[in-house]
C-alpha positions in Angstrom: -10.9 31.2 -66.1 -10.5 28.9 -69.1 -7.6 27.0 -67.3 -9.9 26.4 -64.3 -12.6 25.0 -66.5 -10.1 22.7 -68.3 -8.6 21.6 -64.9 -12.1 20.9 -63.6 -13.1 18.9 -66.7 -9.8 16.9 -66.5 -10.6 16.1 -62.9 -14.1 15.0 -63.8 -12.8 12.7 -66.6 -10.2 11.2 -64.1 -12.9 10.5 -61.5 -15.4 9.1 -64.0 -12.8 6.5 -65.0 -12.7 5.3 -61.3 -16.5 4.8 -61.1 -17.7 1.2 -61.0 -20.7 1.2 -63.3 -23.4 -1.5 -62.9 -24.0 -4.1 -65.5 -27.2 -4.0 -67.6 -28.7 -6.8 -65.5 -27.9 -5.0 -62.2 -29.3 -1.7 -63.6 -32.5 -3.4 -64.8 -33.0 -5.2 -61.4 -32.4 -2.0 -59.5 -34.8 -0.1 -61.7 -37.5 -2.8 -61.2 -37.1 -2.6 -57.4 -37.4 1.2 -57.5 -40.5 1.1 -59.7 -42.1 -1.7 -57.7 -41.5 0.1 -54.4 -42.8 3.4 -55.8 -45.9 1.7 -57.0 -46.5 0.0 -53.6 -46.0 3.3 -51.8 -48.4 5.1 -54.2 -51.1 2.4 -53.6 -50.5 2.5 -49.8 -50.8 6.3 -49.7 -53.9 6.2 -51.9 -55.6 3.7 -49.6 -54.7 5.6 -46.5 -55.9 8.9 -48.0 -59.2 7.3 -49.2 -60.1 5.9 -45.8 -59.0 9.0 -43.9 -61.1 11.2 -46.1 -64.1 8.8 -45.6 -63.6 9.0 -41.8 -63.4 12.8 -41.9 -66.6 13.0 -44.0 -68.5 10.8 -41.6 -67.4 12.8 -38.6 -68.2 16.1 -40.2 
């Protein structure tokens, strides 16, 4: 069991060395895109929910 864990961890280390990590500028830019799109989606869903709830209240 211990040998399997060691082999797994060695494999993980080997694969992590192959990863192409983004630069800080790329990371910051990608984070801003995700946050901006999340904010826009949240506002969009809020507006849709608001108007649909108003329509349902008028109909009922």
